[in-house]
C-alpha positions as CSV (number, residue, x, y, z in Angstrom):
1,M,23.7,-12.7,8.8
2,N,24.2,-14.3,5.4
3,W,22.6,-12.6,2.5
4,Q,22.1,-14.4,-0.9
5,L,21.5,-12.3,-4.0
6,V,19.8,-13.5,-7.2
7,P,18.0,-11.7,-10.0
8,A,14.5,-10.8,-8.9
9,A,13.2,-12.3,-12.1
10,R,13.8,-15.6,-10.3
11,L,11.4,-14.8,-7.5
12,A,9.0,-17.6,-8.8
13,D,11.8,-20.1,-8.0
14,F,11.7,-19.0,-4.4
15,V,8.0,-18.4,-4.0
16,D,7.5,-21.2,-1.5
17,E,10.1,-19.7,0.8
18,W,8.7,-16.2,0.3
19,T,5.2,-17.5,1.2
20,A,6.4,-19.3,4.3
21,L,8.2,-16.2,5.5
22,H,5.3,-14.0,4.7
23,A,3.0,-16.3,6.8
24,A,5.4,-16.2,9.7
25,G,5.1,-12.4,10.1
26,P,2.2,-9.9,10.1
27,A,1.2,-11.3,6.7
28,S,0.3,-8.0,5.1
29,P,-1.5,-8.7,1.8
30,L,0.7,-6.0,0.3
31,L,3.7,-8.4,0.7
32,A,2.0,-11.6,-0.5
33,A,3.6,-13.3,-3.5
34,D,0.3,-12.7,-5.4
35,F,1.0,-9.0,-5.1
36,V,4.8,-8.9,-5.5
37,L,5.0,-11.3,-8.6
38,P,2.8,-9.2,-10.9
39,L,4.3,-6.0,-9.5
40,L,7.7,-7.2,-10.7
41,Q,6.3,-8.5,-14.0
42,H,4.6,-5.2,-15.0
43,F,6.9,-2.6,-13.4
44,G,10.3,-4.2,-13.0
45,E,13.1,-2.8,-15.2
46,G,15.3,-5.9,-15.2
47,G,18.0,-4.8,-12.8
48,E,16.2,-5.7,-9.6
49,L,17.6,-8.2,-7.1
50,L,16.0,-10.7,-4.8
51,A,17.9,-10.7,-1.4
52,I,17.5,-13.7,0.9
53,C,18.9,-13.8,4.4
54,R,19.2,-17.3,5.8
55,A,19.7,-18.5,9.3
56,G,22.8,-20.6,9.9
57,G,24.2,-20.4,6.4
58,P,23.3,-21.1,2.8
59,G,21.0,-24.0,3.5
60,G,19.1,-22.4,6.3
61,Q,15.5,-21.1,6.4
62,P,15.0,-17.5,5.2
63,V,14.6,-15.0,8.1
64,A,14.4,-12.0,5.7
65,M,13.7,-11.5,2.0
66,A,13.5,-8.3,-0.1
67,V,13.2,-7.1,-3.7
68,L,15.7,-4.3,-4.3
69,A,16.3,-1.9,-7.1
70,P,19.3,0.3,-7.9
71,A,18.8,3.9,-6.8
72,G,21.8,5.7,-8.2
73,R,25.6,5.5,-7.6
74,A,26.5,3.3,-4.6
75,R,22.8,3.1,-3.5
76,W,20.1,0.6,-3.5
77,Q,16.5,0.7,-2.2
78,T,13.5,-1.6,-1.8
79,F,11.5,-2.0,-5.0
80,Q,9.0,0.8,-4.9
81,P,6.7,1.3,-7.9
82,A,3.9,3.8,-7.3
83,Q,1.4,0.9,-7.1
84,A,3.1,-0.5,-4.0
85,P,2.0,1.2,-0.7
86,V,5.0,-0.2,1.2
87,G,8.5,-1.3,0.2
88,I,9.0,-4.9,-0.7
89,W,10.7,-6.2,2.5
90,L,9.9,-9.3,4.6
91,Q,11.4,-10.4,7.9
92,R,10.6,-12.6,10.8
93,P,9.2,-10.9,13.9
94,G,11.7,-10.0,16.6
95,L,14.6,-9.3,14.3
96,E,16.2,-5.9,14.2
97,T,15.5,-4.3,10.8
98,A,18.4,-1.9,11.0
99,A,20.8,-4.8,11.7
100,L,19.5,-6.8,8.7
101,G,19.9,-3.7,6.5
102,T,23.4,-2.9,7.7
103,A,24.5,-6.5,6.8
104,L,22.8,-6.3,3.5
105,V,24.6,-3.1,2.5
106,R,27.9,-5.0,2.6
107,A,26.5,-7.9,0.5
108,L,25.2,-5.7,-2.3
109,P,27.1,-5.4,-5.6
110,G,29.9,-2.9,-6.0
111,F,30.8,-0.6,-3.1
112,T,27.3,0.1,-1.9
113,L,27.2,3.0,0.7
114,V,23.5,3.1,1.6
115,L,20.4,1.0,1.4
116,G,17.0,2.6,1.6
117,L,14.0,0.8,3.0
118,T,11.2,2.9,1.6
119,Q,7.6,3.4,2.9
120,C,8.0,1.3,6.0
121,D,4.9,0.6,8.1
122,P,5.6,0.5,11.9
123,E,2.8,-2.1,12.1
124,L,4.9,-4.5,10.1
125,Y,8.3,-3.7,11.7
126,P,8.9,-1.2,14.4
127,R,10.7,2.1,13.7
128,P,14.3,1.7,14.9
129,P,16.2,4.5,16.7
130,D,18.5,6.8,14.8
131,E,21.9,5.4,15.9
132,G,24.8,3.4,14.5
133,C,24.3,2.9,10.8
134,A,20.5,3.6,10.9
135,Q,18.6,6.8,10.1
136,T,14.8,7.1,9.7
137,L,12.8,9.8,8.0
138,D,9.0,10.5,8.2
139,Y,7.2,9.6,5.0
140,I,3.4,10.2,5.3
141,L,0.6,10.0,7.7
142,T,-1.8,7.2,6.8
143,A,-5.2,6.1,8.2
144,R,-7.1,3.0,9.2
145,V,-10.4,2.0,10.7
146,S,-10.5,-0.6,13.5
147,I,-13.5,-2.9,13.3
148,R,-14.7,-3.2,16.8
149,G,-18.2,-3.6,18.2
150,E,-21.3,-2.6,16.2
151,F,-21.4,-0.4,13.1
152,A,-24.0,1.8,14.8
153,Q,-21.6,2.7,17.6
154,Y,-18.8,3.4,15.1
155,W,-21.1,5.5,12.9
156,E,-22.4,7.5,15.9
157,G,-18.8,8.5,16.6
158,R,-18.5,10.1,13.2
159,G,-19.2,13.8,12.8
160,K,-22.7,15.1,12.6
161,N,-22.0,16.9,9.3
162,L,-20.8,13.6,7.6
163,R,-23.8,11.6,8.9
164,G,-26.3,14.4,8.1
165,N,-24.9,15.0,4.6
166,L,-25.0,11.4,3.6
167,K,-28.5,11.0,5.0
168,K,-29.7,14.0,2.9
169,Q,-28.1,12.5,-0.2
170,R,-29.9,9.2,0.3
171,A,-33.2,11.1,0.8
172,R,-32.6,12.9,-2.5
173,L,-31.9,9.7,-4.3
174,E,-35.1,8.2,-3.0
175,R,-37.1,11.3,-4.1
176,E,-35.6,11.0,-7.6
177,G,-36.4,7.3,-7.8
178,I,-32.7,6.3,-7.9
179,V,-31.9,3.0,-6.1
180,P,-28.3,2.8,-4.9
181,R,-26.8,-0.6,-4.7
182,L,-23.5,-2.1,-3.5
183,E,-22.0,-5.0,-5.4
184,V,-19.0,-7.0,-4.4
185,V,-17.1,-8.9,-7.1
186,R,-15.0,-11.8,-5.8
187,A,-15.0,-14.3,-8.7
188,P,-11.7,-14.4,-10.6
189,E,-13.5,-14.7,-13.9
190,A,-15.3,-11.4,-13.2
191,V,-12.1,-9.4,-12.4
192,A,-11.1,-8.4,-15.9
193,A,-14.5,-6.7,-16.7
194,A,-14.6,-5.0,-13.2
195,V,-11.1,-3.6,-13.7
196,A,-12.0,-2.4,-17.2
197,D,-15.1,-0.6,-15.8
198,Y,-12.9,0.9,-13.1
199,G,-10.4,2.1,-15.7
200,N,-13.2,3.6,-17.8
201,M,-14.2,5.7,-14.8
202,E,-10.7,6.8,-13.9
203,S,-9.8,7.4,-17.6
204,T,-12.5,10.0,-17.9
205,G,-11.6,11.8,-14.7
206,W,-8.8,14.1,-13.7
207,K,-6.2,11.3,-13.6
208,A,-6.5,10.9,-17.4
209,G,-4.9,14.3,-17.9
210,S,-2.0,13.4,-15.6
211,G,-1.3,10.1,-17.3
212,T,-1.8,8.1,-14.0
213,A,-5.2,6.5,-14.8
214,V,-5.8,2.8,-14.8
215,H,-6.8,1.5,-18.2
216,A,-7.5,-2.1,-19.3
217,D,-4.7,-1.9,-21.9
218,N,-1.9,-0.2,-19.9
219,A,0.6,-1.6,-17.4
220,Q,-1.5,-0.5,-14.5
221,G,-4.6,-2.1,-15.8
222,R,-2.8,-5.3,-16.5
223,F,-1.2,-5.3,-13.1
224,Y,-4.5,-4.9,-11.2
225,R,-6.2,-7.5,-13.3
226,D,-3.5,-10.1,-12.9
227,M,-3.0,-9.4,-9.2
228,L,-6.7,-9.3,-8.3
229,E,-7.4,-12.5,-10.3
230,A,-4.7,-14.2,-8.2
231,F,-6.1,-12.9,-4.9
232,C,-9.7,-13.7,-5.9
233,A,-8.7,-17.2,-6.9
234,R,-7.9,-17.9,-3.2
235,G,-10.8,-15.9,-1.8
236,A,-8.7,-12.9,-0.8
237,G,-9.7,-10.2,-3.3
238,S,-12.7,-8.0,-3.6
239,I,-13.9,-5.2,-5.9
240,Y,-16.6,-3.0,-4.5
241,R,-18.9,-1.4,-7.1
242,Y,-21.6,1.2,-6.3
243,W,-24.5,1.7,-8.6
244,F,-27.1,4.4,-9.0
245,G,-29.8,2.3,-10.6
246,Q,-28.0,0.9,-13.7
247,R,-25.2,3.4,-13.6
248,L,-21.8,2.5,-12.1
249,V,-20.7,5.5,-10.1
250,A,-17.8,4.3,-7.8
251,S,-15.5,1.4,-7.2
252,D,-12.8,0.2,-4.7
253,L,-10.1,-2.3,-5.6
254,C,-9.2,-4.2,-2.4
255,I,-7.1,-7.1,-1.2
256,E,-7.4,-9.0,2.0
257,G,-5.1,-10.5,4.6
258,P,-5.8,-12.7,7.7
259,D,-6.9,-9.7,9.8
260,C,-7.3,-6.7,7.4
261,I,-8.7,-5.4,4.1
262,V,-6.6,-2.9,2.1
263,V,-8.3,-0.4,-0.1
264,L,-5.8,0.0,-2.9
265,K,-7.5,2.4,-5.3
266,T,-10.8,4.2,-5.6
267,A,-12.5,5.7,-8.6
268,Y,-15.8,7.5,-9.1
269,D,-17.8,8.9,-12.0
270,E,-16.9,12.6,-12.0
271,S,-19.9,13.5,-14.1
272,V,-22.2,12.8,-11.2
273,D,-23.9,15.9,-9.7
274,R,-21.4,17.5,-7.3
275,A,-24.1,17.6,-4.6
276,L,-23.8,13.8,-4.4
277,S,-20.8,11.9,-3.1
278,P,-20.9,8.4,-4.6
279,T,-17.6,7.4,-3.0
280,L,-18.7,8.3,0.5
281,L,-22.1,6.7,0.0
282,M,-20.3,3.5,-1.2
283,R,-17.9,3.7,1.7
284,E,-20.7,4.0,4.3
285,E,-22.3,0.8,3.0
286,E,-19.0,-1.0,2.5
287,T,-17.9,-0.2,6.1
288,R,-21.3,-1.3,7.5
289,Q,-21.0,-4.6,5.6
290,L,-17.4,-5.2,6.9
291,F,-18.6,-4.5,10.5
292,E,-21.5,-6.9,10.1
293,E,-19.3,-9.6,8.5
294,G,-16.7,-9.4,11.3
295,R,-14.0,-11.0,9.1
296,F,-11.3,-8.4,9.7
297,A,-9.9,-6.4,12.5
298,R,-9.3,-3.2,10.4
299,I,-9.6,-1.4,7.1
300,E,-6.4,0.0,5.8
301,F,-6.2,3.0,3.4
302,Y,-2.4,3.5,3.2
303,G,-2.5,6.5,1.0
304,K,-1.6,10.0,2.4
305,V,-4.2,11.1,4.9
306,M,-6.8,13.3,3.2
307,E,-9.6,15.4,4.8
308,W,-12.1,12.7,4.1
309,H,-10.0,10.1,6.0
310,L,-10.2,12.3,9.1
311,R,-14.0,12.3,8.9
312,W,-13.9,8.5,8.7
313,T,-11.4,7.8,11.5
314,D,-9.1,9.3,14.0
315,E,-6.6,6.4,13.8
316,V,-3.5,7.8,12.1
317,R,0.1,6.6,12.0
318,T,3.4,7.7,10.3
319,L,5.0,5.6,7.6
320,Y,8.8,6.1,7.5
321,H,11.9,5.5,5.4
322,L,14.9,3.7,6.8
323,N,18.4,4.3,5.5
324,T,21.1,2.0,6.6
325,Y,24.7,3.1,5.9
326,R,27.9,1.3,5.4
327,W,29.5,3.1,8.4
328,P,28.1,5.2,11.3
329,A,30.3,8.1,10.2
330,L,28.6,8.2,6.8
331,R,25.2,8.5,8.5
332,S,26.5,11.4,10.6
333,W,27.9,13.1,7.6
334,H,24.7,12.7,5.6
335,R,22.6,13.9,8.5
336,R,24.7,17.1,8.7
337,L,24.2,17.7,4.9
338,Q,20.4,17.2,5.3
339,A,20.3,19.7,8.2
340,R,22.3,22.2,6.2
341,A,20.0,21.9,3.2
342,A,17.0,22.3,5.4
343,G,18.5,25.4,7.0
344,N,19.2,26.9,3.5
345,R,15.6,26.2,2.4
346,L,14.2,27.9,5.5
347,T,16.5,30.9,4.9
348,E,15.3,31.2,1.3
349,Q,11.7,31.1,2.4
350,Q,12.3,33.9,5.0
351,C,14.0,36.0,2.3
352,I,11.0,35.6,0.0
């Protein structure tokens, strides 16, 4: 396996190859060039590398590509800003991820000892066994909704409490003369205003205090604007907006692939009466619409499973990290260190 390394800032020069390789695999929208290019532009620190594995030598077609970032002494990992739900790694189906990673370790600058493939989705590439130079670690549980059959059948399978609670909320809105409305923004020229509105909601909520809120003038806001404009320009982006009359109360930022829609971020107006759940009301109508349209096979959430996810679906899977080491003995030594550290933490908890 022959790996070529170039500065990741040159990804635009290789975008046709990236797009062809992306189309040859599961084609997750999270790994499309329209997602990765603005991710690098707004969150790259300049030291990232683009790694390209070619079949049959330097002139061959790419069989794997990745964006990598230094992660400390003798260690690299897939580029992983907080805005990316999965690590930036592409490969042709049928190839062994661990074998690709082991070969890449030896091609990286300096004397690299370990390469981390972060936040891997087993739907994109299967989880390899812990053997040889490869070791995997659980990351988080994540949820999805498969779109099969009629919405009524899906909704009947949800809990009575969820269905009953949302029905009561809709009855209250009707009594108070408030008309809820779902709007879907798809036009690229409307994205900037929709992202600004999203940021205004998030910036007045709890995320404002933690410094993680989207705002039209910060890096997050600029990333989501540029990325969603690119997706919407080719008919693969959508911003769901939920209104109580003339008041915007919730919004989802979404991107779309051939068979799935990914909900990247959700915000809601935290000043709404706590007895109302604008996000869940929006999601009910949004899900109904997606079932009726029949354009996708599933809705992906990707974030860590929360209580509300489990009310929406029972489809949960584990994302994982994959470390590939320079030698099998190094993996064994690292595993022993991890086991010892875990044992020490357990002993400390028992003493407390």
